[in-house]
VMD Tcl script that draws the C-alpha trace (Angstrom):
set ca {
  {12.80 -28.48 -6.84}
  {14.23 -25.10 -5.80}
  {12.09 -22.70 -3.91}
  {12.39 -18.89 -3.99}
  {12.42 -16.68 -0.90}
  {9.97 -13.84 -1.62}
  {11.88 -11.28 0.51}
  {15.40 -11.69 -0.91}
  {14.69 -13.51 -4.27}
  {17.13 -16.26 -3.40}
  {16.41 -19.91 -4.01}
  {17.32 -21.10 -0.62}
  {15.09 -24.13 -0.06}
  {14.28 -27.30 -2.02}
  {11.58 -29.97 -2.04}
  {11.45 -33.48 -3.49}
  {8.21 -34.73 -5.02}
  {7.24 -38.35 -4.24}
  {7.59 -41.00 -6.93}
  {4.54 -42.84 -8.24}
  {5.51 -45.81 -6.17}
  {5.85 -43.71 -3.04}
  {2.42 -42.21 -3.63}
  {0.95 -45.66 -4.14}
  {2.39 -46.75 -0.83}
  {1.28 -43.55 0.98}
  {-2.30 -43.65 -0.29}
  {-2.63 -47.34 0.36}
  {-1.64 -46.80 3.94}
  {-4.10 -43.88 4.30}
  {-6.86 -46.08 2.86}
  {-5.98 -48.92 5.26}
  {-6.28 -46.71 8.20}
  {-9.43 -44.86 7.28}
  {-11.98 -47.63 8.15}
  {-10.71 -47.73 11.76}
  {-10.63 -43.87 11.94}
  {-14.30 -43.75 10.82}
  {-15.26 -46.58 13.15}
  {-13.96 -44.96 16.33}
  {-16.75 -42.39 16.21}
  {-16.81 -38.63 16.18}
  {-16.02 -38.12 19.89}
  {-12.80 -40.07 19.57}
  {-11.89 -38.10 16.39}
  {-12.52 -34.83 18.15}
  {-10.22 -35.93 21.04}
  {-7.42 -36.67 18.47}
  {-7.91 -33.35 16.70}
  {-7.81 -31.50 20.04}
  {-4.51 -33.33 20.92}
  {-3.23 -32.12 17.51}
  {-4.25 -28.57 18.31}
  {-2.10 -28.68 21.48}
  {0.79 -29.89 19.38}
  {0.25 -27.00 16.91}
  {0.18 -24.50 19.72}
  {3.36 -25.95 21.15}
  {5.04 -25.63 17.76}
  {3.60 -22.21 17.01}
  {6.94 -20.37 16.73}
  {8.49 -22.94 14.43}
  {5.40 -22.94 12.13}
  {5.27 -19.20 12.20}
  {8.92 -18.80 11.28}
  {8.62 -21.12 8.35}
  {5.39 -19.53 7.16}
  {6.86 -16.10 7.43}
  {9.70 -17.12 5.13}
  {7.27 -18.72 2.79}
  {5.12 -15.65 2.38}
  {7.32 -12.74 3.49}
  {4.83 -11.52 5.97}
  {4.30 -12.13 9.69}
  {1.05 -10.66 10.93}
  {-1.12 -12.55 8.39}
  {0.84 -15.69 9.11}
  {-0.07 -15.28 12.74}
  {-3.75 -14.84 11.70}
  {-3.46 -18.04 9.67}
  {-2.43 -19.98 12.78}
  {-5.42 -18.54 14.60}
  {-7.72 -19.58 11.78}
  {-6.42 -23.14 12.03}
  {-6.79 -23.53 15.75}
  {-10.16 -21.77 15.64}
  {-11.31 -24.14 12.95}
  {-10.31 -27.12 15.07}
  {-12.41 -25.83 17.97}
  {-15.31 -24.79 15.81}
  {-15.66 -28.13 14.00}
  {-15.11 -30.05 17.28}
  {-18.09 -28.14 18.75}
  {-20.30 -28.24 15.61}
  {-19.53 -31.70 14.35}
  {-21.58 -33.83 16.79}
  {-24.65 -31.63 15.90}
  {-24.15 -32.20 12.18}
  {-23.21 -35.89 12.04}
  {-26.48 -37.23 13.28}
  {-28.69 -39.87 11.63}
  {-32.21 -39.08 10.57}
  {-35.13 -41.45 11.19}
  {-38.61 -41.33 9.64}
  {-41.43 -43.62 8.52}
  {-42.89 -44.09 5.02}
  {-46.12 -42.35 4.32}
  {-47.02 -45.03 1.78}
  {-45.92 -48.14 3.64}
  {-46.52 -47.58 7.38}
  {-44.51 -50.77 8.32}
  {-41.39 -49.29 6.69}
  {-39.14 -46.93 8.54}
  {-36.04 -45.18 7.27}
  {-32.74 -44.49 8.91}
  {-29.73 -42.73 7.40}
  {-26.09 -43.62 7.82}
  {-23.22 -41.34 6.96}
  {-20.47 -42.93 4.92}
  {-17.27 -40.81 4.60}
  {-15.18 -40.79 1.46}
  {-12.19 -43.00 2.07}
  {-9.46 -40.69 0.81}
  {-9.76 -36.94 0.20}
  {-7.12 -35.07 -1.72}
  {-6.41 -31.41 -0.96}
  {-4.43 -29.19 -3.29}
  {-3.68 -25.89 -1.70}
  {-2.49 -22.48 -3.02}
  {0.38 -20.24 -2.20}
  {-1.38 -17.10 -0.85}
  {-2.56 -18.53 2.51}
  {-0.60 -21.76 2.45}
  {-1.31 -23.01 5.98}
  {-4.91 -22.05 6.44}
  {-5.98 -23.08 2.95}
  {-4.28 -26.46 3.20}
  {-6.32 -27.17 6.36}
  {-9.62 -25.44 5.64}
  {-10.96 -28.54 3.88}
  {-8.67 -31.02 5.69}
  {-10.00 -30.47 9.22}
  {-13.69 -31.17 8.48}
  {-12.75 -34.05 6.20}
  {-10.83 -35.65 9.09}
  {-13.68 -35.02 11.45}
  {-16.09 -36.64 8.98}
  {-13.98 -39.79 9.08}
  {-11.93 -39.49 5.95}
  {-8.21 -39.96 5.43}
  {-6.62 -36.94 3.77}
  {-3.49 -36.33 1.62}
  {-2.44 -32.75 1.15}
  {-0.21 -31.09 -1.42}
  {0.80 -27.52 -0.58}
  {1.92 -25.12 -3.24}
  {5.53 -25.62 -4.47}
  {5.86 -21.85 -4.12}
  {5.23 -21.92 -0.29}
  {6.18 -25.37 0.95}
  {8.38 -24.58 4.06}
  {5.57 -24.46 6.65}
  {4.80 -28.21 6.04}
  {7.99 -29.37 7.76}
  {7.17 -28.17 11.29}
  {3.44 -28.90 10.73}
  {4.24 -32.50 9.75}
  {6.11 -32.90 13.08}
  {2.92 -31.98 14.91}
  {1.01 -34.60 12.90}
  {3.66 -37.22 13.65}
  {3.33 -36.41 17.40}
  {-0.29 -37.74 17.30}
  {-0.05 -41.36 15.95}
  {-3.84 -41.71 15.45}
  {-3.72 -38.63 13.23}
  {-0.53 -39.53 11.47}
  {-2.15 -42.79 10.18}
  {-4.81 -40.81 8.30}
  {-3.17 -37.51 7.29}
  {-0.08 -36.74 5.34}
  {1.51 -33.97 3.35}
  {3.48 -34.47 0.13}
  {5.44 -31.87 -1.71}
  {5.50 -31.23 -5.45}
  {4.07 -29.20 -8.34}
  {1.23 -29.85 -10.76}
  {2.33 -33.29 -11.62}
  {2.06 -34.36 -8.09}
  {-1.38 -32.81 -7.77}
  {-2.55 -34.65 -10.84}
  {-1.23 -37.90 -9.39}
  {-3.19 -37.31 -6.17}
  {-6.46 -36.80 -8.15}
  {-5.93 -40.22 -9.74}
  {-5.65 -41.80 -6.30}
  {-8.33 -39.96 -4.36}
  {-12.07 -40.45 -3.92}
  {-12.77 -36.74 -3.68}
  {-10.66 -33.64 -4.47}
  {-10.57 -30.17 -2.84}
  {-8.75 -27.53 -4.91}
  {-8.14 -23.81 -4.26}
  {-6.45 -21.86 -7.03}
  {-6.86 -20.28 -10.48}
  {-9.71 -20.82 -12.87}
  {-7.34 -22.32 -15.50}
  {-5.93 -24.92 -13.18}
  {-9.31 -25.52 -11.54}
  {-10.73 -26.41 -14.98}
  {-7.99 -29.08 -15.35}
  {-8.75 -30.42 -11.91}
  {-12.51 -30.62 -12.62}
  {-11.93 -32.38 -15.92}
  {-9.60 -34.97 -14.44}
  {-11.95 -35.55 -11.51}
  {-14.86 -35.96 -13.87}
  {-12.95 -38.54 -15.89}
  {-12.24 -40.41 -12.70}
  {-15.92 -40.01 -11.63}
  {-15.09 -38.42 -8.34}
  {-16.56 -35.20 -6.78}
  {-14.49 -32.03 -6.79}
  {-14.91 -28.92 -4.64}
  {-13.27 -25.95 -6.31}
  {-12.71 -22.53 -4.82}
  {-11.32 -20.48 -7.69}
  {-10.54 -16.85 -8.69}
  {-12.35 -13.70 -8.07}
  {-12.65 -10.20 -9.38}
  {-14.73 -8.88 -6.45}
  {-16.76 -5.74 -7.01}
  {-17.56 -3.15 -4.32}
  {-20.46 -0.68 -4.88}
  {-20.28 2.53 -2.88}
  {-23.72 4.21 -2.87}
  {-24.17 7.99 -2.86}
  {-25.49 7.80 0.74}
  {-22.34 6.04 2.07}
  {-20.13 7.32 4.91}
  {-17.19 7.91 2.63}
  {-14.65 7.73 5.45}
  {-15.92 4.35 6.35}
  {-16.08 3.31 2.69}
  {-12.46 4.35 2.06}
  {-11.22 2.49 5.13}
  {-13.05 -0.70 4.25}
  {-11.93 -0.48 0.58}
  {-8.31 -0.05 1.51}
  {-8.22 -2.98 3.92}
  {-10.14 -5.34 1.65}
  {-7.97 -4.44 -1.36}
  {-4.49 -4.51 -0.05}
  {-4.55 -6.93 2.82}
  {-1.94 -9.67 2.26}
  {-0.67 -7.35 -0.53}
  {-3.94 -8.02 -2.41}
  {-2.95 -11.64 -2.80}
  {-6.36 -13.03 -1.91}
  {-9.12 -14.37 -4.07}
  {-11.70 -12.32 -2.10}
  {-9.78 -9.03 -2.43}
  {-11.75 -6.11 -3.79}
  {-10.52 -5.63 -7.39}
  {-13.31 -3.36 -8.88}
  {-14.79 -0.35 -7.20}
  {-17.83 1.43 -8.38}
  {-18.62 4.84 -6.81}
  {-21.67 7.07 -7.25}
  {-20.72 10.00 -9.42}
  {-21.76 12.53 -6.74}
  {-19.31 10.97 -4.24}
  {-16.53 9.91 -6.67}
  {-14.02 12.71 -6.23}
  {-14.26 12.92 -2.49}
  {-14.00 9.18 -2.13}
  {-10.93 8.99 -4.46}
  {-9.21 11.77 -2.47}
  {-9.86 9.95 0.82}
  {-8.65 6.62 -0.59}
  {-5.48 8.08 -1.95}
  {-4.86 9.88 1.35}
  {-5.13 6.61 3.28}
  {-3.13 4.70 0.74}
  {-0.26 7.16 1.06}
  {0.13 6.37 4.67}
  {0.58 2.66 4.19}
  {4.17 1.55 4.66}
  {5.92 -1.44 3.07}
  {6.93 -4.25 5.46}
  {10.58 -3.68 4.51}
  {13.39 -4.36 5.30}
  {12.06 -6.89 7.82}
  {8.62 -8.32 8.58}
  {8.54 -6.72 11.96}
  {6.80 -3.52 10.84}
  {4.78 -2.06 7.96}
  {1.66 -3.46 6.32}
  {2.34 -4.40 2.67}
  {4.55 -7.38 2.20}
  {6.42 -8.62 -0.87}
  {4.72 -10.37 -3.79}
  {4.95 -14.04 -2.81}
  {5.07 -15.38 -6.38}
  {7.39 -13.55 -8.71}
  {5.27 -14.24 -11.76}
  {2.46 -12.21 -10.23}
  {4.64 -9.07 -10.74}
  {4.43 -9.66 -14.49}
  {0.66 -9.99 -14.35}
  {0.20 -6.74 -12.33}
  {2.57 -4.81 -14.67}
  {0.65 -6.08 -17.71}
  {-2.73 -5.13 -16.30}
  {-1.52 -1.57 -15.35}
  {0.24 -1.01 -18.69}
  {-2.83 -2.01 -20.63}
  {-4.96 0.27 -18.52}
  {-2.68 3.29 -18.88}
  {-2.32 2.63 -22.65}
  {-6.20 2.78 -22.85}
  {-6.47 6.11 -20.94}
  {-6.39 5.14 -17.22}
  {-4.73 7.42 -14.60}
  {-2.55 6.02 -11.87}
  {-3.22 8.29 -8.88}
  {-0.69 6.59 -6.54}
  {1.58 3.60 -6.64}
  {1.63 1.61 -9.85}
  {5.32 0.51 -10.00}
  {6.91 -2.80 -9.19}
  {9.94 -2.16 -6.96}
  {12.86 -4.55 -6.34}
  {13.94 -4.11 -2.77}
  {16.38 -6.47 -1.11}
  {15.94 -8.93 -3.95}
  {12.14 -9.14 -3.34}
  {9.38 -7.69 -5.52}
  {7.11 -5.06 -4.07}
  {4.25 -2.82 -5.09}
  {2.74 -0.10 -3.00}
  {-1.04 0.46 -2.78}
  {-2.17 1.55 -6.23}
  {-5.31 3.70 -7.02}
  {-6.35 3.85 -10.66}
  {-9.10 6.03 -12.10}
  {-10.48 6.65 -15.60}
  {-10.88 2.86 -16.03}
  {-13.34 0.99 -18.27}
  {-14.34 -2.58 -18.80}
  {-12.38 -2.60 -22.00}
  {-9.26 -2.86 -19.75}
  {-7.96 -6.22 -18.57}
  {-7.48 -4.54 -15.16}
  {-11.25 -4.64 -14.85}
  {-11.75 -8.17 -16.22}
  {-8.96 -10.44 -15.19}
  {-7.82 -11.34 -11.59}
  {-4.93 -9.01 -10.79}
  {-4.02 -10.41 -7.32}
  {-2.22 -7.35 -6.13}
  {-2.90 -4.17 -4.04}
  {-4.50 -2.38 -7.00}
  {-7.73 -0.38 -6.65}
  {-9.39 0.54 -10.00}
  {-12.34 2.87 -9.51}
  {-15.21 3.70 -11.88}
  {-17.98 6.18 -11.36}
  {-21.65 5.34 -12.11}
  {-24.77 7.42 -12.57}
  {-27.48 5.07 -11.35}
  {-27.70 2.02 -9.04}
  {-28.88 -0.08 -11.99}
  {-25.76 0.86 -13.91}
  {-23.57 -0.05 -10.83}
  {-25.20 -3.48 -10.56}
  {-24.75 -4.08 -14.25}
  {-21.12 -3.26 -14.05}
  {-20.58 -5.40 -10.96}
  {-22.21 -8.38 -12.73}
  {-20.29 -7.84 -15.95}
  {-17.73 -10.54 -15.15}
  {-17.01 -14.23 -15.49}
  {-16.42 -14.39 -11.78}
  {-18.84 -14.60 -8.86}
  {-16.88 -15.27 -5.65}
  {-17.90 -12.40 -3.48}
  {-18.51 -8.68 -3.38}
  {-19.75 -5.76 -1.22}
  {-22.02 -2.79 -0.97}
  {-21.62 0.20 1.28}
  {-24.58 2.56 1.74}
  {-26.16 4.95 4.21}
  {-28.24 2.20 5.79}
  {-28.11 -1.52 6.04}
  {-31.40 -1.93 4.26}
  {-30.32 0.23 1.37}
  {-27.03 -1.73 0.96}
  {-28.88 -5.06 1.32}
  {-31.33 -4.17 -1.47}
  {-28.38 -3.64 -3.85}
  {-26.32 -6.55 -2.50}
  {-28.95 -9.14 -3.30}
  {-28.72 -8.15 -6.92}
  {-25.03 -8.98 -7.17}
  {-24.35 -12.40 -8.73}
  {-21.75 -13.64 -6.22}
  {-21.66 -16.10 -3.36}
  {-20.90 -13.83 -0.47}
  {-21.74 -10.11 -0.12}
  {-20.33 -7.87 2.55}
  {-22.83 -5.31 3.67}
  {-21.45 -1.86 4.81}
  {-17.95 -3.46 4.73}
  {-15.81 -5.38 2.31}
  {-13.90 -8.63 2.12}
  {-15.63 -10.04 5.17}
  {-15.45 -13.62 3.67}
  {-11.81 -13.64 4.75}
  {-12.80 -13.03 8.47}
  {-15.58 -15.59 9.01}
  {-16.29 -19.16 7.89}
  {-19.68 -19.73 9.55}
  {-22.00 -18.67 6.76}
  {-22.82 -21.15 3.97}
  {-22.13 -19.88 0.49}
  {-21.46 -21.00 -3.06}
  {-19.15 -19.73 -5.73}
  {-21.06 -18.34 -8.75}
  {-19.92 -18.55 -12.34}
  {-16.26 -19.46 -12.90}
  {-15.32 -18.82 -9.26}
  {-15.85 -22.43 -8.37}
  {-18.23 -25.31 -7.93}
  {-19.11 -28.01 -5.45}
  {-20.43 -27.88 -1.92}
  {-19.81 -24.88 0.26}
  {-16.65 -25.06 2.34}
  {-18.24 -22.74 4.87}
  {-21.19 -23.33 7.07}
  {-22.59 -26.89 7.83}
  {-21.75 -28.19 4.26}
  {-18.13 -27.63 5.01}
  {-18.38 -30.86 6.99}
  {-21.30 -32.71 5.50}
  {-20.01 -32.65 1.86}
  {-17.34 -35.27 3.02}
  {-19.75 -38.16 3.29}
  {-22.42 -39.84 1.33}
  {-25.78 -40.44 3.02}
  {-26.82 -44.07 2.97}
  {-30.53 -44.87 3.38}
  {-31.46 -47.91 5.41}
  {-35.04 -49.05 4.68}
  {-36.30 -51.29 7.39}
  {-39.47 -53.34 6.83}
  {-41.16 -54.22 10.15}
  {-44.21 -55.74 8.54}
  {-44.92 -58.34 5.90}
  {-42.96 -58.63 2.75}
  {-44.99 -57.44 -0.29}
  {-45.73 -60.53 -2.39}
  {-44.94 -60.71 -6.04}
  {-48.63 -61.42 -6.74}
  {-49.23 -57.75 -6.07}
  {-47.81 -57.06 -9.46}
  {-50.03 -59.52 -11.27}
  {-51.19 -57.76 -14.50}
  {-54.76 -58.88 -14.06}
  {-54.91 -57.13 -10.68}
  {-54.51 -53.77 -12.53}
  {-58.06 -54.03 -13.84}
}
mol new
graphics top color blue
foreach p $ca { graphics top sphere $p radius 0.5 }
foreach p [lrange $ca 0 end-1] q [lrange $ca 1 end] { graphics top cylinder $p $q radius 0.2 }
display resetview
């Protein structure tokens, strides 16, 4: 399979998906090693993961180089590396606190006490997307490994280069190599993994997520899905508009808007609308493309060329229905890559697909509202519920509105904070996903089943207890 370079448009890399027989052999080996991996205990697993962290840090430049080619941007790739090493440390610290048995005694039968035992899933499959290829291939993988699972990962066929140097770090830690592997391929390979796994973690679009969920359900295995978003941001009349414009810009165009938690719908109080739009346009005008090389600028190329078609379709539909593009709005071809500058759109309505479907680009459509109730109604008028934000004059004022938004994570007096922290537990609402939270404590505990051990320290209850005549 040929792979496109997002900066020059050339197909300069290729991958080879595994055959069915090769997948059978790989997954059989992972399963065979899992019982020993689980049996060594969490302290031993932490030691292995920390050894892996050292290998990743030693190979940092090789991974960064490959990841930069994959995505066309360098600074976010560097952040991805930091997210991975940070996750290894965070889970190593929190894991022992979370993987502890619980003991209690029956209130009905005093001689019976209960103990719990954590039983990890043998084999977890992880199917990762192309927008944050390194971080999102490991966000589920690291806690699954710590829980005692074996893991097979399929990165996106759009951004597969980073896996080569990463796999070398895995191979350098034999105990890890036995229970973790990466395989390349497209949708067919992902489907084949679902048929061989005991649990599946998928990050991607709603359409593909639905297919993953259906296949997992047929196989009677759990699935954890983190899907698309159309995140709203409400800016209250009392907001500091300078702060609001800065937060909006960063949360909308970071990683060229290629993030599920990007702000894609902005609702501004009518009294603040014109001033806010002027400030946002002024800030957007100063943002430079990261061209011709990734060593400067902010906005990188579109990683996946098909995304350019989606963005163009959304903007054309909006303009045809009366929207005004205040800045940006054109797909540019530079050096063979596809680019779009920060784009501010006004005069938009919910009749436009720009306000309903995930755009996945640095596009900021803005609507005015007359009342907070109207703003909340508009924010909730969507099939998505990943995250959102509210910016107001005070924290309490913003919190009161934020609690009314039907989404799993709400940034208060900021935007897009779910990209910056993984500590808080949250769920995806509506079509933005399902399954246990990948953040907070459930990010680890979802990877095992809890087995109850019921220990009778007294006399066995005789069958005569259930004699019908004894019931009176």
